[in-house]
C-alpha positions as protocol buffer text, in pm:
chain_id: "A"
residue {
  index: 1
  type: ALA
  ca { x: 5129 y: 7977 z: 14728 }
}
residue {
  index: 2
  type: ASP
  ca { x: 5385 y: 8202 z: 14568 }
}
residue {
  index: 3
  type: ASP
  ca { x: 5317 y: 8476 z: 14826 }
}
residue {
  index: 4
  type: MET
  ca { x: 5371 y: 8228 z: 15108 }
}
residue {
  index: 5
  type: MET
  ca { x: 5691 y: 8105 z: 14946 }
}
residue {
  index: 6
  type: ASN
  ca { x: 5830 y: 8455 z: 14918 }
}
residue {
  index: 7
  type: LEU
  ca { x: 5738 y: 8538 z: 15268 }
}
residue {
  index: 8
  type: SER
  ca { x: 5917 y: 8227 z: 15380 }
}
residue {
  index: 9
  type: LYS
  ca { x: 6230 y: 8324 z: 15204 }
}
residue {
  index: 10
  type: GLU
  ca { x: 6230 y: 8684 z: 15335 }
}
residue {
  index: 11
  type: SER
  ca { x: 6154 y: 8585 z: 15696 }
}
residue {
  index: 12
  type: GLY
  ca { x: 6363 y: 8272 z: 15709 }
}
residue {
  index: 13
  type: ALA
  ca { x: 6056 y: 8063 z: 15788 }
}
residue {
  index: 14
  type: ILE
  ca { x: 5978 y: 7747 z: 15598 }
}
residue {
  index: 15
  type: SER
  ca { x: 5645 y: 7640 z: 15456 }
}
residue {
  index: 16
  type: ASP
  ca { x: 5439 y: 7344 z: 15557 }
}
residue {
  index: 17
  type: ALA
  ca { x: 5465 y: 7095 z: 15288 }
}
residue {
  index: 18
  type: ILE
  ca { x: 5114 y: 6953 z: 15370 }
}
residue {
  index: 19
  type: THR
  ca { x: 4899 y: 7262 z: 15432 }
}
residue {
  index: 20
  type: GLY
  ca { x: 5108 y: 7529 z: 15249 }
}
residue {
  index: 21
  type: LYS
  ca { x: 5106 y: 7759 z: 15550 }
}
residue {
  index: 22
  type: THR
  ca { x: 5403 y: 7861 z: 15756 }
}
residue {
  index: 23
  type: TYR
  ca { x: 5550 y: 7546 z: 15914 }
}
residue {
  index: 24
  type: ILE
  ca { x: 5512 y: 7533 z: 16301 }
}
residue {
  index: 25
  type: PRO
  ca { x: 5645 y: 7218 z: 16470 }
}
residue {
  index: 26
  type: MET
  ca { x: 5371 y: 7031 z: 16652 }
}
residue {
  index: 27
  type: LEU
  ca { x: 5386 y: 7038 z: 17029 }
}
residue {
  index: 28
  type: GLU
  ca { x: 5390 y: 6712 z: 17200 }
}
residue {
  index: 29
  type: ALA
  ca { x: 5052 y: 6773 z: 17373 }
}
residue {
  index: 30
  type: GLU
  ca { x: 4894 y: 6854 z: 17029 }
}
residue {
  index: 31
  type: GLU
  ca { x: 5053 y: 6548 z: 16880 }
}
residue {
  index: 32
  type: VAL
  ca { x: 4907 y: 6317 z: 17147 }
}
residue {
  index: 33
  type: ARG
  ca { x: 4565 y: 6482 z: 17118 }
}
residue {
  index: 34
  type: LEU
  ca { x: 4555 y: 6448 z: 16748 }
}
residue {
  index: 35
  type: SER
  ca { x: 4679 y: 6091 z: 16763 }
}
residue {
  index: 36
  type: GLN
  ca { x: 4417 y: 5988 z: 17010 }
}
residue {
  index: 37
  type: ASN
  ca { x: 4143 y: 6154 z: 16799 }
}
residue {
  index: 38
  type: LEU
  ca { x: 4263 y: 5974 z: 16482 }
}
residue {
  index: 39
  type: LEU
  ca { x: 4261 y: 5633 z: 16670 }
}
residue {
  index: 40
  type: ALA
  ca { x: 3905 y: 5701 z: 16800 }
}
residue {
  index: 41
  type: LEU
  ca { x: 3796 y: 5792 z: 16441 }
}
residue {
  index: 42
  type: TRP
  ca { x: 3956 y: 5494 z: 16294 }
}
residue {
  index: 43
  type: LYS
  ca { x: 3790 y: 5259 z: 16536 }
}
residue {
  index: 44
  type: ARG
  ca { x: 3451 y: 5410 z: 16447 }
}
residue {
  index: 45
  type: ARG
  ca { x: 3494 y: 5341 z: 16077 }
}
residue {
  index: 46
  type: GLY
  ca { x: 3324 y: 4998 z: 16095 }
}
residue {
  index: 47
  type: SER
  ca { x: 3387 y: 4758 z: 15809 }
}
residue {
  index: 48
  type: SER
  ca { x: 3646 y: 4904 z: 15581 }
}
residue {
  index: 49
  type: TRP
  ca { x: 3646 y: 4943 z: 15202 }
}
residue {
  index: 50
  type: GLN
  ca { x: 3976 y: 4732 z: 15192 }
}
residue {
  index: 51
  type: GLU
  ca { x: 3799 y: 4434 z: 15350 }
}
residue {
  index: 52
  type: SER
  ca { x: 3512 y: 4430 z: 15103 }
}
residue {
  index: 53
  type: HIS
  ca { x: 3723 y: 4518 z: 14801 }
}
residue {
  index: 54
  type: PRO
  ca { x: 4064 y: 4353 z: 14840 }
}
residue {
  index: 55
  type: LEU
  ca { x: 4354 y: 4418 z: 14605 }
}
residue {
  index: 56
  type: PRO
  ca { x: 4664 y: 4216 z: 14538 }
}
residue {
  index: 57
  type: VAL
  ca { x: 4886 y: 4449 z: 14746 }
}
residue {
  index: 58
  type: ASP
  ca { x: 4679 y: 4384 z: 15067 }
}
residue {
  index: 59
  type: PRO
  ca { x: 4830 y: 4045 z: 15164 }
}
residue {
  index: 60
  type: HIS
  ca { x: 5185 y: 4211 z: 15136 }
}
residue {
  index: 61
  type: LYS
  ca { x: 5102 y: 4466 z: 15403 }
}
residue {
  index: 62
  type: ASP
  ca { x: 5330 y: 4344 z: 15673 }
}
residue {
  index: 63
  type: THR
  ca { x: 5619 y: 4296 z: 15423 }
}
residue {
  index: 64
  type: ILE
  ca { x: 5585 y: 4642 z: 15292 }
}
residue {
  index: 65
  type: LEU
  ca { x: 5552 y: 4814 z: 15629 }
}
residue {
  index: 66
  type: SER
  ca { x: 5848 y: 4623 z: 15768 }
}
residue {
  index: 67
  type: ALA
  ca { x: 6069 y: 4715 z: 15470 }
}
residue {
  index: 68
  type: ILE
  ca { x: 5976 y: 5088 z: 15501 }
}
residue {
  index: 69
  type: GLU
  ca { x: 6021 y: 5087 z: 15881 }
}
residue {
  index: 70
  type: GLN
  ca { x: 6376 y: 4931 z: 15849 }
}
residue {
  index: 71
  type: ASN
  ca { x: 6500 y: 5115 z: 15551 }
}
residue {
  index: 72
  type: PRO
  ca { x: 6522 y: 5479 z: 15450 }
}
residue {
  index: 73
  type: VAL
  ca { x: 6440 y: 5402 z: 15085 }
}
residue {
  index: 74
  type: VAL
  ca { x: 6226 y: 5112 z: 14951 }
}
residue {
  index: 75
  type: VAL
  ca { x: 6146 y: 5023 z: 14587 }
}
residue {
  index: 76
  type: ILE
  ca { x: 5799 y: 4868 z: 14543 }
}
residue {
  index: 77
  type: ALA
  ca { x: 5757 y: 4687 z: 14221 }
}
residue {
  index: 78
  type: GLY
  ca { x: 5387 y: 4619 z: 14156 }
}
residue {
  index: 79
  type: ASP
  ca { x: 5198 y: 4537 z: 13836 }
}
residue {
  index: 80
  type: THR
  ca { x: 4927 y: 4771 z: 13714 }
}
residue {
  index: 81
  type: GLY
  ca { x: 4609 y: 4751 z: 13909 }
}
residue {
  index: 82
  type: CYS
  ca { x: 4769 y: 4586 z: 14230 }
}
residue {
  index: 83
  type: GLY
  ca { x: 4680 y: 4885 z: 14447 }
}
residue {
  index: 84
  type: LYS
  ca { x: 5023 y: 5058 z: 14488 }
}
residue {
  index: 85
  type: THR
  ca { x: 4885 y: 5411 z: 14452 }
}
residue {
  index: 86
  type: THR
  ca { x: 4571 y: 5392 z: 14653 }
}
residue {
  index: 87
  type: ARG
  ca { x: 4640 y: 5127 z: 14922 }
}
residue {
  index: 88
  type: ILE
  ca { x: 5008 y: 5182 z: 15026 }
}
residue {
  index: 89
  type: PRO
  ca { x: 4947 y: 5544 z: 15165 }
}
residue {
  index: 90
  type: GLN
  ca { x: 4647 y: 5408 z: 15354 }
}
residue {
  index: 91
  type: LEU
  ca { x: 4858 y: 5122 z: 15498 }
}
residue {
  index: 92
  type: LEU
  ca { x: 5110 y: 5371 z: 15626 }
}
residue {
  index: 93
  type: LEU
  ca { x: 4844 y: 5599 z: 15784 }
}
residue {
  index: 94
  type: GLU
  ca { x: 4668 y: 5294 z: 15952 }
}
residue {
  index: 95
  type: HIS
  ca { x: 4992 y: 5159 z: 16078 }
}
residue {
  index: 96
  type: TYR
  ca { x: 5078 y: 5488 z: 16256 }
}
residue {
  index: 97
  type: ILE
  ca { x: 4729 y: 5545 z: 16376 }
}
residue {
  index: 98
  type: LEU
  ca { x: 4694 y: 5198 z: 16541 }
}
residue {
  index: 99
  type: GLU
  ca { x: 5039 y: 5250 z: 16704 }
}
residue {
  index: 100
  type: GLY
  ca { x: 4906 y: 5569 z: 16864 }
}
residue {
  index: 101
  type: ARG
  ca { x: 5124 y: 5804 z: 16658 }
}
residue {
  index: 102
  type: GLY
  ca { x: 4895 y: 5888 z: 16374 }
}
residue {
  index: 103
  type: ALA
  ca { x: 4969 y: 6263 z: 16391 }
}
residue {
  index: 104
  type: ARG
  ca { x: 5332 y: 6187 z: 16283 }
}
residue {
  index: 105
  type: CYS
  ca { x: 5218 y: 6029 z: 15959 }
}
residue {
  index: 106
  type: ASN
  ca { x: 5226 y: 6295 z: 15680 }
}
residue {
  index: 107
  type: VAL
  ca { x: 5263 y: 6138 z: 15343 }
}
residue {
  index: 108
  type: VAL
  ca { x: 5322 y: 6316 z: 15013 }
}
residue {
  index: 109
  type: ILE
  ca { x: 5236 y: 6105 z: 14713 }
}
residue {
  index: 110
  type: THR
  ca { x: 5334 y: 6230 z: 14362 }
}
residue {
  index: 111
  type: GLN
  ca { x: 5134 y: 6160 z: 14046 }
}
residue {
  index: 112
  type: PRO
  ca { x: 5239 y: 6233 z: 13689 }
}
residue {
  index: 113
  type: ARG
  ca { x: 4937 y: 6429 z: 13594 }
}
residue {
  index: 114
  type: ARG
  ca { x: 4699 y: 6671 z: 13772 }
}
residue {
  index: 115
  type: ILE
  ca { x: 4391 y: 6475 z: 13684 }
}
residue {
  index: 116
  type: SER
  ca { x: 4541 y: 6161 z: 13844 }
}
residue {
  index: 117
  type: ALA
  ca { x: 4646 y: 6346 z: 14158 }
}
residue {
  index: 118
  type: ILE
  ca { x: 4285 y: 6472 z: 14206 }
}
residue {
  index: 119
  type: SER
  ca { x: 4102 y: 6149 z: 14112 }
}
residue {
  index: 120
  type: VAL
  ca { x: 4327 y: 5931 z: 14325 }
}
residue {
  index: 121
  type: ALA
  ca { x: 4283 y: 6159 z: 14628 }
}
residue {
  index: 122
  type: GLN
  ca { x: 3907 y: 6139 z: 14576 }
}
residue {
  index: 123
  type: ARG
  ca { x: 3929 y: 5768 z: 14557 }
}
residue {
  index: 124
  type: VAL
  ca { x: 4136 y: 5721 z: 14869 }
}
residue {
  index: 125
  type: ALA
  ca { x: 3914 y: 5963 z: 15057 }
}
residue {
  index: 126
  type: GLN
  ca { x: 3612 y: 5746 z: 14958 }
}
residue {
  index: 127
  type: GLU
  ca { x: 3793 y: 5428 z: 15073 }
}
residue {
  index: 128
  type: LEU
  ca { x: 3882 y: 5582 z: 15410 }
}
residue {
  index: 129
  type: GLY
  ca { x: 3515 y: 5679 z: 15465 }
}
residue {
  index: 130
  type: PRO
  ca { x: 3346 y: 5994 z: 15596 }
}
residue {
  index: 131
  type: ASN
  ca { x: 3533 y: 6004 z: 15927 }
}
residue {
  index: 132
  type: MET
  ca { x: 3883 y: 6028 z: 15770 }
}
residue {
  index: 133
  type: ARG
  ca { x: 3809 y: 6221 z: 15439 }
}
residue {
  index: 134
  type: LYS
  ca { x: 3942 y: 6546 z: 15591 }
}
residue {
  index: 135
  type: ASN
  ca { x: 4284 y: 6375 z: 15620 }
}
residue {
  index: 136
  type: VAL
  ca { x: 4307 y: 6325 z: 15248 }
}
residue {
  index: 137
  type: GLY
  ca { x: 4384 y: 6605 z: 15011 }
}
residue {
  index: 138
  type: TYR
  ca { x: 4546 y: 6707 z: 14681 }
}
residue {
  index: 139
  type: GLN
  ca { x: 4744 y: 7000 z: 14536 }
}
residue {
  index: 140
  type: VAL
  ca { x: 4797 y: 7069 z: 14164 }
}
residue {
  index: 141
  type: ARG
  ca { x: 4878 y: 7391 z: 13979 }
}
residue {
  index: 142
  type: LEU
  ca { x: 4604 y: 7650 z: 14037 }
}
residue {
  index: 143
  type: GLU
  ca { x: 4401 y: 7417 z: 14254 }
}
residue {
  index: 144
  type: SER
  ca { x: 4458 y: 7299 z: 14610 }
}
residue {
  index: 145
  type: LYS
  ca { x: 4247 y: 7117 z: 14869 }
}
residue {
  index: 146
  type: PRO
  ca { x: 4506 y: 7032 z: 15144 }
}
residue {
  index: 147
  type: PRO
  ca { x: 4430 y: 6772 z: 15415 }
}
residue {
  index: 148
  type: ALA
  ca { x: 4389 y: 6843 z: 15787 }
}
residue {
  index: 149
  type: ARG
  ca { x: 4725 y: 6895 z: 15985 }
}
residue {
  index: 150
  type: GLY
  ca { x: 4854 y: 6574 z: 16163 }
}
residue {
  index: 151
  type: GLY
  ca { x: 4788 y: 6238 z: 15996 }
}
residue {
  index: 152
  type: ALA
  ca { x: 4767 y: 6346 z: 15636 }
}
residue {
  index: 153
  type: LEU
  ca { x: 4778 y: 6207 z: 15280 }
}
residue {
  index: 154
  type: LEU
  ca { x: 4864 y: 6459 z: 15020 }
}
residue {
  index: 155
  type: PHE
  ca { x: 4851 y: 6382 z: 14648 }
}
residue {
  index: 156
  type: CYS
  ca { x: 5028 y: 6620 z: 14410 }
}
residue {
  index: 157
  type: THR
  ca { x: 5215 y: 6650 z: 14087 }
}
residue {
  index: 158
  type: VAL
  ca { x: 5595 y: 6615 z: 14072 }
}
residue {
  index: 159
  type: GLY
  ca { x: 5621 y: 6985 z: 13994 }
}
residue {
  index: 160
  type: ILE
  ca { x: 5429 y: 7079 z: 14314 }
}
residue {
  index: 161
  type: LEU
  ca { x: 5671 y: 6861 z: 14518 }
}
residue {
  index: 162
  type: LEU
  ca { x: 5973 y: 7046 z: 14367 }
}
residue {
  index: 163
  type: ARG
  ca { x: 5814 y: 7378 z: 14458 }
}
residue {
  index: 164
  type: LYS
  ca { x: 5757 y: 7257 z: 14812 }
}
residue {
  index: 165
  type: LEU
  ca { x: 6126 y: 7167 z: 14831 }
}
residue {
  index: 166
  type: GLN
  ca { x: 6204 y: 7533 z: 14752 }
}
residue {
  index: 167
  type: GLY
  ca { x: 6005 y: 7647 z: 15045 }
}
residue {
  index: 168
  type: ASN
  ca { x: 6095 y: 7353 z: 15279 }
}
residue {
  index: 169
  type: PRO
  ca { x: 6424 y: 7199 z: 15150 }
}
residue {
  index: 170
  type: SER
  ca { x: 6437 y: 6918 z: 15415 }
}
residue {
  index: 171
  type: LEU
  ca { x: 6048 y: 6856 z: 15408 }
}
residue {
  index: 172
  type: GLU
  ca { x: 6010 y: 6917 z: 15772 }
}
residue {
  index: 173
  type: GLY
  ca { x: 5687 y: 6765 z: 15901 }
}
residue {
  index: 174
  type: VAL
  ca { x: 5670 y: 6505 z: 15623 }
}
residue {
  index: 175
  type: SER
  ca { x: 5721 y: 6139 z: 15728 }
}
residue {
  index: 176
  type: HIS
  ca { x: 5713 y: 5969 z: 15389 }
}
residue {
  index: 177
  type: VAL
  ca { x: 5734 y: 6047 z: 15019 }
}
residue {
  index: 178
  type: VAL
  ca { x: 5544 y: 5745 z: 14823 }
}
residue {
  index: 179
  type: VAL
  ca { x: 6131 y: 6294 z: 15245 }
}
residue {
  index: 180
  type: ASP
  ca { x: 6214 y: 6372 z: 15581 }
}
residue {
  index: 181
  type: GLU
  ca { x: 6329 y: 6016 z: 15655 }
}
residue {
  index: 182
  type: ARG
  ca { x: 6148 y: 5787 z: 15413 }
}
residue {
  index: 183
  type: LEU
  ca { x: 6134 y: 5764 z: 15037 }
}
residue {
  index: 184
  type: VAL
  ca { x: 5912 y: 5504 z: 14865 }
}
residue {
  index: 185
  type: LEU
  ca { x: 5950 y: 5447 z: 14489 }
}
residue {
  index: 186
  type: MET
  ca { x: 5657 y: 5270 z: 14324 }
}
residue {
  index: 187
  type: SER
  ca { x: 5663 y: 5157 z: 13966 }
}
residue {
  index: 188
  type: ALA
  ca { x: 5482 y: 4905 z: 13741 }
}
residue {
  index: 189
  type: THR
  ca { x: 5734 y: 4894 z: 13453 }
}
residue {
  index: 190
  type: GLY
  ca { x: 6049 y: 5073 z: 13571 }
}
residue {
  index: 191
  type: ASP
  ca { x: 6396 y: 4917 z: 13601 }
}
residue {
  index: 192
  type: ASN
  ca { x: 6375 y: 4830 z: 13967 }
}
residue {
  index: 193
  type: GLN
  ca { x: 6713 y: 4701 z: 14023 }
}
residue {
  index: 194
  type: ARG
  ca { x: 6871 y: 5023 z: 13876 }
}
residue {
  index: 195
  type: PHE
  ca { x: 6669 y: 5213 z: 14130 }
}
residue {
  index: 196
  type: SER
  ca { x: 6778 y: 4978 z: 14411 }
}
residue {
  index: 197
  type: HIS
  ca { x: 7148 y: 5009 z: 14322 }
}
residue {
  index: 198
  type: TYR
  ca { x: 7126 y: 5384 z: 14302 }
}
residue {
  index: 199
  type: PHE
  ca { x: 6994 y: 5392 z: 14661 }
}
residue {
  index: 200
  type: GLY
  ca { x: 7254 y: 5168 z: 14803 }
}
residue {
  index: 201
  type: ASP
  ca { x: 7097 y: 4838 z: 14718 }
}
residue {
  index: 202
  type: CYS
  ca { x: 6778 y: 4915 z: 14905 }
}
residue {
  index: 203
  type: PRO
  ca { x: 6514 y: 4643 z: 14923 }
}
residue {
  index: 204
  type: VAL
  ca { x: 6275 y: 4576 z: 14648 }
}
residue {
  index: 205
  type: VAL
  ca { x: 5921 y: 4457 z: 14732 }
}
residue {
  index: 206
  type: LYS
  ca { x: 5742 y: 4295 z: 14444 }
}
residue {
  index: 207
  type: VAL
  ca { x: 5365 y: 4276 z: 14435 }
}
residue {
  index: 208
  type: PRO
  ca { x: 5174 y: 4072 z: 14169 }
}
residue {
  index: 209
  type: GLY
  ca { x: 4898 y: 4237 z: 13971 }
}
residue {
  index: 210
  type: PHE
  ca { x: 4542 y: 4156 z: 13900 }
}
residue {
  index: 211
  type: MET
  ca { x: 4377 y: 4032 z: 13582 }
}
residue {
  index: 212
  type: TYR
  ca { x: 4063 y: 4224 z: 13537 }
}
residue {
  index: 213
  type: PRO
  ca { x: 3802 y: 4067 z: 13325 }
}
residue {
  index: 214
  type: VAL
  ca { x: 3796 y: 4180 z: 12957 }
}
residue {
  index: 215
  type: LYS
  ca { x: 3513 y: 4130 z: 12717 }
}
residue {
  index: 216
  type: GLU
  ca { x: 3563 y: 4178 z: 12347 }
}
residue {
  index: 217
  type: TYR
  ca { x: 3301 y: 4365 z: 12141 }
}
residue {
  index: 218
  type: TYR
  ca { x: 3289 y: 4368 z: 11756 }
}
residue {
  index: 219
  type: LEU
  ca { x: 3195 y: 4674 z: 11567 }
}
residue {
  index: 220
  type: GLU
  ca { x: 2854 y: 4528 z: 11461 }
}
residue {
  index: 221
  type: GLU
  ca { x: 2766 y: 4462 z: 11825 }
}
residue {
  index: 222
  type: ILE
  ca { x: 2855 y: 4831 z: 11934 }
}
residue {
  index: 223
  type: LEU
  ca { x: 2660 y: 4976 z: 11639 }
}
residue {
  index: 224
  type: ALA
  ca { x: 2354 y: 4756 z: 11737 }
}
residue {
  index: 225
  type: LYS
  ca { x: 2370 y: 4881 z: 12094 }
}
residue {
  index: 226
  type: LEU
  ca { x: 2379 y: 5242 z: 11961 }
}
residue {
  index: 227
  type: GLY
  ca { x: 2099 y: 5178 z: 11715 }
}
residue {
  index: 228
  type: ARG
  ca { x: 2330 y: 5268 z: 11426 }
}
residue {
  index: 229
  type: HIS
  ca { x: 2427 y: 5094 z: 11101 }
}
residue {
  index: 230
  type: ARG
  ca { x: 2753 y: 5070 z: 10926 }
}
residue {
  index: 231
  type: HIS
  ca { x: 2776 y: 5294 z: 10614 }
}
residue {
  index: 232
  type: ARG
  ca { x: 2878 y: 5113 z: 10296 }
}
residue {
  index: 233
  type: HIS
  ca { x: 3177 y: 5345 z: 10233 }
}
residue {
  index: 234
  type: TYR
  ca { x: 3336 y: 5241 z: 10560 }
}
residue {
  index: 235
  type: GLU
  ca { x: 3345 y: 4872 z: 10461 }
}
residue {
  index: 236
  type: ILE
  ca { x: 3689 y: 4737 z: 10369 }
}
residue {
  index: 237
  type: LYS
  ca { x: 3702 y: 4613 z: 10008 }
}
């Protein structure tokens, strides 16, 4: 990656933010071909994971897509577990594919830690199914598995995105950051109105969370399951 960045600086070329290779604008014929192929693959998916495993963000699909289409910046405020990280990138890709312009959808999604970037990418690839797995990838420090070019979801750390901006300052070839033309900010606990005011009072889409079932276990129950006994010196006197 460093060699490619240095080569880009010396030659005046820019790096592809999705694949890491030298960026070459997609020809119209290639874009049409890839978009048609993506549409065919999408239709062959059958029953989707989203249909059998719904999340709170799913009913807000139209509102979210409309806000992103009509505004350069959108703040999405969703509670933990609502599906922000895994579902919204898929909603964007699906929207573009069904409109016949899937090859134009190249989304970069940042994660705070490398382990979450990798695990979320694997989860999204699983949800999209075997036909679409090659369109999902990740990039973290010292490890990279980029997606296929044209219709791509790339999960990476913030540090990786900053490095990509050095080799491609305007993020040519990127449709959304979840920043050629779209910026999506997603947070469970952030000051959403402050974000909104900073970006010119951009819209805030609020998504409720999901209460996952929680069962309490007492220490004696855990010890019994493990076949262990509490030592007397651990008892509180």
